[in-house]
Backbone bond lengths (Angstrom), bond angles and torsions (degrees), N, CA, C in turn:
res aa  C-N    CA-C-N  psi(-1)  N-CA   C-N-CA  omega(-1)  CA-C   N-CA-C  phi
1 M - - - 1.459 - - 1.540 110.03 -
2 N 1.288 109.27 124.86 1.512 106.91 -179.01 1.501 111.71 -85.52
3 K 1.367 117.49 178.25 1.452 122.83 -166.72 1.510 107.58 -74.32
4 K 1.346 124.47 -27.12 1.350 130.07 -179.48 1.616 110.77 -66.28
5 T 1.372 103.50 -42.32 1.667 108.22 175.90 1.380 111.26 -65.11
6 V 1.369 117.27 -39.43 1.515 115.93 -175.74 1.443 111.51 -67.11
7 L 1.291 120.10 -38.07 1.442 128.68 176.45 1.541 109.06 -56.43
8 M 1.253 116.27 -48.67 1.521 124.80 -177.87 1.565 107.55 -62.24
9 V 1.288 118.74 -46.12 1.502 118.78 -177.73 1.520 110.22 -66.16
10 S 1.310 114.45 -46.42 1.438 119.39 174.10 1.514 118.62 -49.21
11 G 1.341 107.69 -44.43 1.494 113.19 176.90 1.528 114.07 -65.42
12 S 1.405 113.66 -40.35 1.487 114.67 -175.07 1.649 104.48 -70.48
13 L 1.364 117.62 -32.62 1.460 114.69 -179.79 1.425 111.43 -67.54
14 R 1.270 118.61 -35.37 1.575 126.56 -178.83 1.586 105.79 -63.66
15 N 1.369 110.31 -47.32 1.479 111.29 -178.20 1.502 112.74 -64.89
16 L 1.350 116.83 -33.37 1.467 119.99 -178.30 1.524 109.45 -72.60
17 V 1.327 112.95 -37.35 1.466 113.20 177.44 1.584 113.14 -63.69
18 L 1.367 111.83 -44.71 1.471 115.91 -178.33 1.625 111.12 -65.78
19 A 1.265 115.14 -33.46 1.579 120.73 174.01 1.499 109.68 -61.13
20 T 1.467 114.08 -46.37 1.355 118.10 -173.54 1.616 111.55 -67.83
21 L 1.263 113.51 -30.51 1.480 121.81 -179.72 1.530 110.14 -72.58
22 A 1.364 110.58 -44.42 1.482 115.57 175.39 1.546 115.21 -62.18
23 I 1.270 118.76 -37.75 1.442 124.49 178.09 1.576 107.34 -68.13
24 T 1.256 121.80 -44.69 1.413 130.19 177.85 1.531 112.44 -54.01
25 S 1.406 109.46 -50.81 1.394 118.32 179.80 1.400 112.17 -66.38
26 L 1.211 124.53 -44.06 1.509 130.47 173.31 1.495 111.55 -59.48
27 S 1.212 118.81 -43.90 1.484 121.78 178.04 1.615 109.54 -64.72
28 A 1.214 120.89 -46.26 1.431 121.81 175.71 1.416 115.39 -63.81
29 C 1.276 120.25 -33.68 1.476 124.17 175.00 1.455 110.53 -63.38
30 T 1.498 112.32 -45.94 1.526 117.99 179.88 1.503 112.26 -55.65
31 Q 1.411 111.10 -49.90 1.471 119.40 -175.33 1.540 108.43 -60.75
32 S 1.232 119.50 -43.33 1.487 122.27 179.31 1.536 113.04 -57.57
33 K 1.464 109.57 -45.44 1.494 108.82 -179.29 1.547 113.25 -69.44
34 L 1.313 111.71 -32.84 1.567 114.78 177.03 1.552 111.17 -65.78
35 Q 1.360 115.87 -39.13 1.456 119.93 176.12 1.621 108.19 -59.76
36 Q 1.252 113.83 -49.16 1.506 117.90 -173.37 1.573 105.39 -67.13
37 Q 1.302 118.40 -38.76 1.511 112.21 177.66 1.509 111.90 -69.47
38 M 1.387 121.07 -39.59 1.371 116.76 174.52 1.454 112.08 -64.08
39 Q 1.232 125.43 -37.78 1.601 123.60 178.42 1.412 105.04 -61.76
40 A 1.422 121.15 -43.41 1.542 114.57 -175.45 1.515 112.59 -69.34
41 E 1.456 120.59 -35.30 1.337 119.70 174.86 1.494 117.00 -67.38
42 L 1.439 116.94 -25.56 1.359 123.11 173.85 1.442 113.90 -69.19
43 G 1.449 111.53 -43.32 1.460 114.55 178.31 1.495 110.17 -64.60
44 T 1.294 122.17 -36.78 1.517 122.03 -178.06 1.480 109.01 -68.12
45 A 1.384 121.11 -39.93 1.452 118.36 179.35 1.486 109.88 -69.82
46 Q 1.396 119.18 -36.26 1.443 115.93 177.00 1.627 114.51 -59.93
47 A 1.359 108.05 -42.37 1.549 113.82 179.48 1.485 109.09 -61.30
48 C 1.335 121.28 -42.96 1.407 127.94 179.55 1.524 110.41 -59.01
49 I 1.347 116.46 -48.46 1.491 120.90 -177.38 1.598 106.39 -64.98
50 A 1.374 117.17 -39.20 1.475 118.79 178.55 1.415 114.71 -64.83
51 K 1.394 114.92 -34.35 1.483 120.57 174.26 1.569 115.12 -64.02
52 Q 1.354 108.35 -48.32 1.509 112.79 175.70 1.444 111.97 -63.40
53 E 1.266 121.95 -40.59 1.509 118.26 179.83 1.545 110.81 -67.94
54 A 1.389 122.44 -36.87 1.443 120.60 170.62 1.505 115.53 -65.20
55 Q 1.396 121.90 -25.60 1.359 124.82 -179.76 1.621 108.28 -76.13
56 G 1.480 109.39 -42.39 1.407 116.79 178.50 1.649 112.37 -59.71
57 Q 1.285 109.17 -42.25 1.544 115.07 177.33 1.422 117.67 -62.16
58 Q 1.382 113.49 -39.38 1.322 118.66 173.24 1.496 115.30 -68.52
59 L 1.350 119.30 -41.61 1.480 123.41 170.64 1.442 116.42 -50.88
60 S 1.420 110.27 -43.88 1.550 117.97 -176.80 1.592 105.47 -72.15
61 E 1.271 121.65 -37.82 1.514 119.11 175.25 1.507 109.85 -60.76
62 Q 1.312 117.25 -45.95 1.489 123.95 -175.46 1.542 107.55 -59.29
63 Q 1.448 115.11 -48.60 1.522 118.88 175.72 1.509 109.03 -56.67
64 A 1.270 120.29 -50.91 1.497 117.86 -175.30 1.494 113.21 -63.61
65 E 1.362 119.28 -37.33 1.446 118.98 173.12 1.520 115.23 -64.39
66 T 1.335 116.18 -35.63 1.531 120.07 176.93 1.449 105.73 -68.48
67 L 1.333 122.99 -42.98 1.499 116.12 176.60 1.528 118.22 -63.61
68 R 1.354 110.63 -35.71 1.531 113.54 173.85 1.447 111.94 -66.07
69 Q 1.343 124.37 -34.62 1.398 123.81 174.30 1.557 113.63 -66.84
70 L 1.405 116.00 -37.40 1.455 116.58 175.64 1.402 109.77 -63.16
71 Q 1.290 120.40 -39.06 1.512 125.26 -172.09 1.540 106.07 -67.67
72 R 1.327 112.58 -42.77 1.498 117.04 172.20 1.512 118.70 -54.91
73 V 1.372 108.22 -49.75 1.539 110.60 178.82 1.458 111.18 -64.43
74 Q 1.325 119.73 -39.99 1.482 123.24 174.96 1.520 113.19 -51.69
75 Q 1.291 107.71 -48.27 1.568 115.31 -174.85 1.572 106.58 -63.64
76 Q 1.318 116.30 -36.72 1.464 123.47 -172.13 1.589 101.23 -69.55
77 L 1.274 116.11 -48.52 1.511 116.74 -178.46 1.508 110.05 -61.90
78 V 1.245 123.44 -43.29 1.423 128.78 176.69 1.570 110.95 -54.49
79 L 1.393 114.95 -45.82 1.505 117.75 177.49 1.442 111.11 -66.47
80 Q 1.357 117.19 -41.80 1.446 119.60 177.34 1.533 113.58 -61.18
81 Q 1.310 119.04 -43.82 1.397 120.43 173.38 1.421 114.69 -59.51
82 M 1.379 122.33 -39.40 1.371 127.73 -179.33 1.613 109.53 -68.01
83 A 1.291 110.15 -42.99 1.515 112.30 174.94 1.524 113.94 -66.50
84 I 1.195 120.28 -35.45 1.573 124.87 177.37 1.515 100.52 -60.83
85 E 1.289 117.77 -56.64 1.531 118.58 -178.07 1.496 115.23 -52.96
86 A 1.253 113.95 -45.14 1.555 116.30 -178.64 1.531 111.59 -74.02
87 K 1.328 120.14 -37.58 1.485 122.75 175.95 1.475 110.04 -143.00
88 P 1.406 112.43 80.13 1.343 120.91 -178.79 1.548 112.05 -64.31
89 Q 1.329 114.95 146.28 1.405 119.51 -177.48 1.531 103.08 -98.13
90 V 1.306 116.82 91.42 1.443 127.19 -170.25 1.463 107.51 -89.06
91 I 1.309 117.94 128.46 1.406 125.72 173.43 1.537 112.38 -119.41
92 E 1.210 113.54 99.50 1.540 117.78 -172.00 1.456 105.40 -135.89
93 R 1.395 107.75 164.44 1.516 116.56 178.83 1.454 107.90 -72.32
94 I 1.417 116.00 127.10 1.444 122.39 -179.11 1.537 107.18 -81.05
95 V 1.230 122.37 126.20 1.421 126.76 -177.66 1.587 105.71 -63.33
96 P 1.401 110.53 112.78 1.548 112.77 179.89 1.567 116.52 -58.28
97 Q 1.281 118.16 137.57 1.475 125.90 177.93 1.479 108.63 -91.63
98 G 1.301 119.56 129.74 1.537 120.56 175.40 1.522 110.93 -60.38
99 K 1.385 120.40 145.96 1.364 131.61 178.09 1.581 108.66 -95.21
100 C 1.323 121.18 2.51 1.398 123.28 -177.86 1.505 113.47 -63.41
101 P 1.280 121.39 158.15 1.556 120.54 179.26 1.486 102.95 -65.30
102 P 1.381 111.35 147.19 1.479 119.34 177.67 1.452 115.57 -58.78
103 V 1.318 118.41 140.42 1.458 125.63 -174.60 1.570 106.05 -75.69
104 R 1.268 117.74 128.54 1.499 117.81 -176.57 1.485 105.90 -105.73
105 T 1.361 116.20 139.93 1.500 117.47 176.32 1.547 108.57 -83.31
106 A 1.287 114.24 -173.92 1.453 124.68 175.39 1.465 112.96 -54.43
107 N 1.372 117.71 -34.06 1.417 126.61 -176.63 1.564 110.89 -91.17
108 N 1.270 115.32 11.61 1.571 123.32 178.34 1.612 109.81 56.10
109 K 1.418 109.14 34.70 1.436 115.52 174.34 1.380 113.27 -104.45
110 T 1.407 125.53 142.44 1.383 124.89 -177.12 1.572 111.96 -72.60
111 S 1.155 117.88 132.61 1.488 116.49 -175.80 1.587 109.22 -75.96
112 Q 1.406 108.95 139.52 1.447 114.96 -168.10 1.572 107.48 -97.59
113 T 1.256 114.86 2.62 1.542 122.14 -179.80 1.489 108.97 -74.87
114 R 1.360 115.19 123.67 1.466 114.79 178.89 1.449 109.67 -82.32
115 E 1.452 117.91 133.35 1.320 125.24 -176.11 1.605 109.90 -76.82
116 Q 1.298 122.54 143.23 1.369 125.31 176.26 1.664 109.91 -124.14
117 P 1.167 112.59 149.42 1.438 117.72 -179.68 1.542 110.27 -64.46
118 T 1.357 119.94 148.16 1.384 126.73 179.34 1.515 107.12 -71.17
119 T 1.211 118.04 113.84 1.580 124.94 -178.11 1.625 108.90 -157.38
120 D 1.419 107.59 151.69 1.455 106.78 175.85 1.671 110.84 -91.69
121 K 1.247 112.64 4.64 1.546 115.10 174.67 1.539 106.94 -95.02
122 Q 1.407 103.41 157.54 1.448 114.43 175.77 1.541 113.94 -77.94
123 I 1.281 121.16 125.83 1.415 130.97 178.47 1.571 107.54 -81.38
124 V 1.344 122.78 120.45 1.376 124.73 -177.03 1.447 108.30 -133.73
125 G 1.308 120.92 154.14 1.357 130.92 170.46 1.416 116.13 -93.96
126 L 1.294 119.01 -170.39 1.511 122.85 179.04 1.570 109.72 -73.48
127 R 1.320 114.85 -22.76 1.570 118.64 -178.45 1.412 106.38 -131.02
128 E 1.339 117.62 130.04 1.515 123.29 -178.01 1.507 109.88 -147.14
129 Q 1.399 117.15 160.31 1.453 123.33 174.51 1.506 108.32 -90.48
130 A 1.343 116.37 139.77 1.425 119.32 179.34 1.575 108.12 -127.63
131 L 1.231 115.88 135.14 1.480 120.45 -178.77 1.509 109.68 -107.23
132 I 1.389 115.56 122.99 1.481 119.97 175.78 1.494 111.08 -78.70
133 A 1.300 120.20 114.22 1.403 126.07 -172.73 1.590 112.92 -60.03
134 G 1.280 120.06 136.47 1.456 118.71 -176.49 1.416 121.54 86.73
135 L 1.363 114.61 -18.36 1.467 119.69 -177.71 1.566 110.44 -117.92
136 N 1.301 119.01 -8.50 1.413 124.64 -178.39 1.553 113.86 49.50
137 I 1.272 115.81 43.50 1.359 131.62 -175.83 1.561 108.45 -108.79
138 V 1.330 123.32 118.48 1.385 124.96 175.00 1.539 108.06 -104.86
139 M 1.328 110.33 130.25 1.492 114.40 177.44 1.535 107.20 -126.42
140 Q 1.361 105.87 161.11 1.611 111.98 169.82 1.573 112.94 -81.58
141 A 1.263 104.85 134.30 1.511 118.00 -177.15 1.497 114.35 -110.45
142 R 1.367 121.93 128.32 1.439 117.79 169.17 1.439 108.45 -102.84
143 I 1.310 112.56 134.19 1.518 122.69 -175.46 1.531 104.22 -98.09
144 S 1.405 110.96 127.46 1.477 109.46 -174.09 1.689 105.54 -142.14
145 T 1.094 117.59 117.89 1.542 123.74 -179.13 1.547 108.58 -82.29
146 S 1.272 120.47 -12.49 1.415 126.97 178.78 1.445 114.78 -85.60
147 V 1.378 115.07 -15.47 1.560 118.33 178.88 1.442 110.29 -103.38
148 A 1.334 117.88 135.28 1.464 119.18 -176.89 1.440 111.78 -78.22
149 N 1.404 123.80 -41.71 1.441 123.98 -173.28 1.534 109.46 -114.94
150 S 1.334 114.33 150.96 1.427 122.34 -174.17 1.598 107.13 -89.63
151 V 1.342 119.30 150.04 1.443 126.54 -175.98 1.541 106.43 -130.24
152 V 1.385 109.23 138.73 1.557 116.83 164.80 1.399 117.85 -120.57
153 D 1.241 121.60 143.24 1.433 121.88 179.56 1.530 110.32 -71.71
154 A 1.458 109.54 120.94 1.457 115.56 -175.23 1.623 105.14 -134.05
155 R 1.269 116.14 145.65 1.493 116.51 177.61 1.539 105.52 -127.13
156 N 1.284 117.10 168.84 1.473 129.73 170.87 1.588 103.03 54.44
157 I 1.226 122.49 55.56 1.523 124.33 -175.45 1.535 105.84 -80.45
158 Q 1.444 114.79 130.23 1.471 114.28 -175.17 1.594 101.69 -142.46
159 M 1.250 115.89 139.34 1.484 121.57 -177.96 1.515 104.77 -100.60
160 F 1.334 111.51 142.16 1.592 117.29 172.16 1.490 108.19 -155.10
161 E 1.219 109.81 175.43 1.551 118.66 -165.91 1.588 104.68 -119.01
162 R 1.336 110.95 127.50 1.536 116.17 175.90 1.629 109.86 -130.89
163 N 1.303 120.73 123.45 1.309 121.77 175.01 1.605 109.22 58.78
164 G 1.268 117.81 39.25 1.425 122.22 179.60 1.601 114.92 72.16
165 E 1.314 115.91 9.01 1.406 118.16 179.68 1.532 110.66 -123.50
166 E 1.377 112.76 154.83 1.442 114.04 -176.52 1.546 113.47 -88.60
167 W 1.274 118.31 134.25 1.460 130.14 -176.82 1.439 113.98 -115.28
168 V 1.234 117.68 167.75 1.522 117.22 172.18 1.559 109.56 -140.47
169 R 1.333 110.53 135.49 1.523 115.58 177.88 1.451 104.63 -116.80
170 F 1.406 109.04 132.62 1.495 115.59 -176.68 1.489 107.71 -152.59
171 T 1.409 112.66 163.56 1.469 122.64 -175.26 1.489 115.45 -107.59
172 I 1.294 126.18 126.55 1.356 130.72 172.12 1.580 112.56 -110.75
173 Y 1.336 116.41 126.26 1.537 120.71 -173.75 1.492 103.72 -101.72
174 N 1.422 108.31 139.05 1.475 117.49 167.35 1.553 109.86 -66.60
175 P 1.242 118.25 124.87 1.367 124.95 -178.62 1.570 111.05 -61.74
176 E 1.278 115.04 -33.62 1.547 115.62 -173.13 1.609 107.11 -88.32
177 T 1.357 116.90 -45.61 1.450 116.75 -172.21 1.578 110.93 -101.35
178 K 1.260 118.09 -6.71 1.464 125.80 -176.82 1.448 111.79 58.50
179 E 1.415 120.76 26.36 1.312 126.86 177.55 1.509 113.28 -79.79
180 P 1.347 120.78 126.59 1.503 124.10 -171.48 1.542 110.37 -79.70
181 H 1.228 122.60 138.37 1.546 126.65 179.63 1.634 100.62 -130.07
182 V 1.373 108.44 120.21 1.530 117.65 -178.59 1.572 107.36 -91.21
183 L 1.242 120.16 122.66 1.454 122.69 174.75 1.609 112.72 -120.10
184 E 1.272 106.44 151.87 1.574 113.07 176.28 1.471 107.78 -126.20
185 R 1.246 113.36 125.40 1.499 119.75 172.65 1.605 113.32 -135.34
186 K 1.340 111.14 154.81 1.464 118.66 -179.00 1.515 104.55 -71.34
187 R 1.295 114.91 131.86 1.457 120.95 173.32 1.529 113.94 -72.15
188 L 1.399 113.72 120.31 1.352 115.14 178.46 1.606 119.49 -78.37
189 R 1.333 107.22 -39.75 1.518 116.22 177.08 1.537 108.81 -172.06
190 F 1.249 120.27 -178.25 1.434 123.45 171.01 1.603 107.87 -110.22
191 Q 1.343 113.42 145.79 1.435 118.08 -179.90 1.453 105.23 -124.29
192 T 1.410 112.21 131.23 1.521 118.16 176.19 1.474 109.29 -80.65
193 V 1.399 115.67 132.32 1.483 123.24 -174.50 1.589 105.72 -131.85
194 Q 1.415 111.44 126.46 1.418 116.06 179.83 1.555 103.90 -81.02
195 T 1.352 110.83 137.77 1.429 125.11 176.53 1.400 116.06 -125.78
196 A 1.310 122.44 -175.26 1.463 126.81 172.52 1.340 114.67 -59.07
197 N 1.497 121.23 -27.03 1.305 126.01 -177.84 1.568 112.28 -75.55
198 P 1.379 117.98 152.21 1.383 119.07 -178.21 1.581 112.73 -60.05
199 T 1.344 114.73 -34.21 1.471 126.05 -177.20 1.513 111.66 -93.23
200 P 1.380 121.58 117.70 1.441 119.28 179.92 1.462 114.04 -65.97
201 D 1.261 115.73 156.76 1.484 126.18 -175.11 1.570 111.34 -97.92
202 R 1.346 113.45 138.35 1.401 121.70 170.88 1.521 111.23 -98.85
203 R 1.291 119.30 112.97 1.404 125.01 -175.62 1.511 115.31 -118.85
204 P 1.382 114.61 139.21 1.481 110.84 -176.62 1.435 117.77 -68.21
205 V 1.357 117.60 155.75 1.514 119.59 173.64 1.515 109.57 -120.75
206 V 1.267 115.89 131.76 1.539 122.73 179.60 1.506 109.71 -130.99
207 E 1.279 110.34 169.61 1.462 117.73 -178.13 1.481 112.68 -107.00
208 I 1.305 117.43 124.53 1.484 122.16 -175.36 1.559 105.93 -126.34
209 R 1.317 116.81 146.90 1.468 121.02 178.14 1.572 105.47 -100.70
210 F 1.255 115.47 137.04 1.536 122.76 -174.43 1.503 106.28 -148.42
211 T 1.310 111.23 164.05 1.547 127.52 -177.05 1.551 108.95 -123.37
212 I 1.304 117.84 125.59 1.433 123.17 164.12 1.478 113.23 -126.42
213 G 1.227 121.79 117.68 1.415 120.66 -172.83 1.544 111.30 67.32
214 K 1.430 108.98 -124.98 1.442 118.35 178.11 1.636 112.36 -96.94
215 L 1.312 112.64 0.17 1.458 123.31 -177.26 1.464 110.59 -92.80
216 T 1.398 115.65 126.00 1.381 117.29 173.39 1.562 101.84 -131.56
217 Q 1.315 115.70 133.94 1.441 125.82 -172.02 1.454 113.84 -159.59
218 K 1.375 118.84 165.48 1.418 127.01 175.90 1.558 102.46 -96.87
219 G 1.374 114.08 141.79 1.454 121.01 176.86 1.356 114.61 -150.23
220 E 1.490 114.64 149.08 1.488 118.35 179.92 1.471 109.00 -82.77
221 F 1.293 116.37 129.87 1.478 129.40 175.28 1.473 117.83 -120.71
222 I 1.432 116.79 135.55 1.438 118.37 176.76 1.643 103.79 -87.02
223 L 1.279 113.46 133.38 1.390 122.46 176.48 1.526 112.25 -83.00
224 A 1.362 111.92 119.16 1.490 118.93 -176.53 1.386 114.02 -147.73
225 D 1.267 124.17 153.65 1.534 124.53 171.56 1.406 108.48 -78.56
226 R 1.269 117.64 115.08 1.533 125.97 178.90 1.525 111.43 -118.22
227 S 1.341 114.23 29.31 1.441 117.90 -176.94 1.514 115.81 -66.88
228 A 1.408 110.01 -21.51 1.486 115.14 178.01 1.531 109.65 -88.45
229 S 1.236 120.41 -2.49 1.619 116.13 177.71 1.363 106.24 -100.84
230 E 1.424 107.57 161.42 1.480 123.27 176.26 1.574 113.63 -70.16
231 Y 1.343 112.24 -26.38 1.499 122.27 -171.27 1.583 103.47 -116.71
232 P 1.322 113.11 111.16 1.536 115.79 169.50 1.573 116.91 -61.59
233 I 1.277 113.94 -23.02 1.371 118.18 -174.01 1.606 107.72 -124.63
234 L 1.345 113.94 135.23 1.365 118.57 170.52 1.467 114.60 -121.77
235 I 1.420 120.54 118.15 1.299 122.24 -173.27 1.415 115.03 -101.97
236 G 1.351 120.60 117.51 1.386 125.26 -164.28 1.685 107.26 -104.75
237 R 1.297 108.49 -168.47 1.571 113.88 -176.56 1.530 108.03 -71.09
238 N 1.279 123.42 -25.09 1.465 119.99 178.47 1.465 119.30 -61.05
239 L 1.390 113.22 -17.16 1.534 117.88 -174.47 1.695 102.07 -117.95
240 L 1.194 120.74 -16.64 1.534 125.74 173.46 1.314 113.44 -77.08
241 R 1.309 121.85 -40.64 1.427 125.08 -173.10 1.490 115.55 -49.56
242 D 1.314 118.13 125.60 1.430 121.45 176.40 1.373 122.42 70.18
243 V 1.451 120.85 -9.35 1.402 123.13 -177.58 1.470 115.14 -129.37
244 M 1.337 119.16 -2.59 1.442 125.36 -175.89 1.417 107.79 -144.10
245 L 1.404 119.54 146.96 1.405 132.43 169.62 1.502 110.06 -119.00
246 V 1.353 115.76 129.25 1.494 114.45 -171.66 1.577 102.85 -104.95
247 D 1.336 113.99 132.63 1.395 121.88 174.01 1.526 106.93 -109.89
248 V 1.352 113.24 104.73 1.438 117.07 -172.77 1.546 116.87 -72.83
249 S 1.402 115.65 -3.36 1.367 116.47 -178.90 1.586 110.90 -92.82
250 G 1.282 117.01 5.03 1.508 118.08 -176.54 1.390 113.98 -139.92
251 N 1.367 117.20 167.50 1.440 128.39 167.45 1.536 117.05 -123.06
252 N 1.316 116.34 151.92 1.535 119.18 176.50 1.479 109.51 48.44
253 L 1.335 118.23 53.88 1.414 121.30 178.75 1.627 108.31 -93.97
254 A 1.380 115.60 0.38 1.480 116.15 176.77 1.429 107.97 -128.02
255 P 1.422 113.16 91.67 1.389 122.88 172.00 1.515 116.55 -46.91
256 L 1.324 119.87 124.43 1.492 114.65 -179.56 1.395 116.46 -61.68
257 Q 1.335 116.65 132.89 1.434 122.51 -178.17 1.486 106.65 -124.49
258 R 1.380 116.90 101.69 1.471 120.17 -178.33 1.586 107.49 -73.92
259 V 1.323 107.99 161.35 1.445 113.72 -177.87 1.564 111.10 -68.10
260 E 1.386 117.55 -29.76 1.450 112.06 -178.36 1.572 107.22 -75.85
261 D 1.307 114.39 -33.05 1.460 117.65 178.35 1.508 116.23 -60.07
262 A 1.394 111.66 -36.59 1.419 121.24 -176.19 1.747 104.87 -71.00
263 A 1.315 112.33 -42.92 1.514 119.92 174.43 1.473 109.35 -52.28
264 S 1.318 110.52 -56.25 1.663 113.43 -167.78 1.618 104.50 -63.22
265 S 1.325 115.52 -38.80 1.528 120.01 -177.80 1.598 103.75 -57.63
266 S 1.218 117.57 -50.79 1.442 121.96 -176.47 1.446 115.92 -60.17
267 S 1.394 111.10 -36.73 1.604 115.94 174.56 1.537 107.19 -67.37
268 S 1.266 116.34 -50.72 1.519 117.91 -173.24 1.577 106.90 -59.51
269 A 1.341 116.10 -41.93 1.513 108.52 -178.64 1.545 111.19 -73.62
270 A 1.216 121.00 -19.90 1.526 125.60 173.79 1.468 112.16 -65.20
271 K 1.378 116.12 -42.94 1.413 124.24 -177.62 1.601 110.76 -70.06
272 K 1.364 116.98 -37.00 1.444 122.78 178.66 1.535 105.43 -61.48
């Protein structure tokens, strides 16, 4: 091999080495740029995910706070309803009292009898005595025009079927003797009642015959445990309507008149 040929081969090898180095350098540069681009995109994605997680956490906290506020409002409404039932703010027409001079008896003493306006309706105060017909049980009743439905203290409430119809068996206790009396009545319907629990109760409604003053009638009562209340019976608007007038200035304005008492009074008047 002559000298010229050697020089040509050496030049070719040099060019090949330079080309290889250039390609290697270009490939390394390209890979570095791709890695930087991928790292930048990965950082952007991670920042987006972190932002979304922060927004989701904030939304969850807002929903939890809203739920707590709703629960507090519901509890306040329940407490207000219980306070109204216990001490209703009754706004009723006060029966006017005559300003005439006091009537004097033969002994020149002022009559202690409270005059009532002439009406065919029973005048009642905020507190009256109620007689449960057939049981000879007298209970204290709270008269409230702010309550729609009447309630009676009933325990051991049990539902059963009779002749294809739903009936209710429940116990009423004599407030004086604590003697239990088991009654059975046909269930008229269920009434939803708001209590201290978050979920309202569905309580049965039955018909019970009762007497207040001179008035004896059948009425619809919700059965509920009122052992914690001072008044076993709560008389609402469903029983007051059209038959009773409420005088908010007094109590026990309707002396209890039993059926047998009225019959004996009529007999005595006939004999005279």
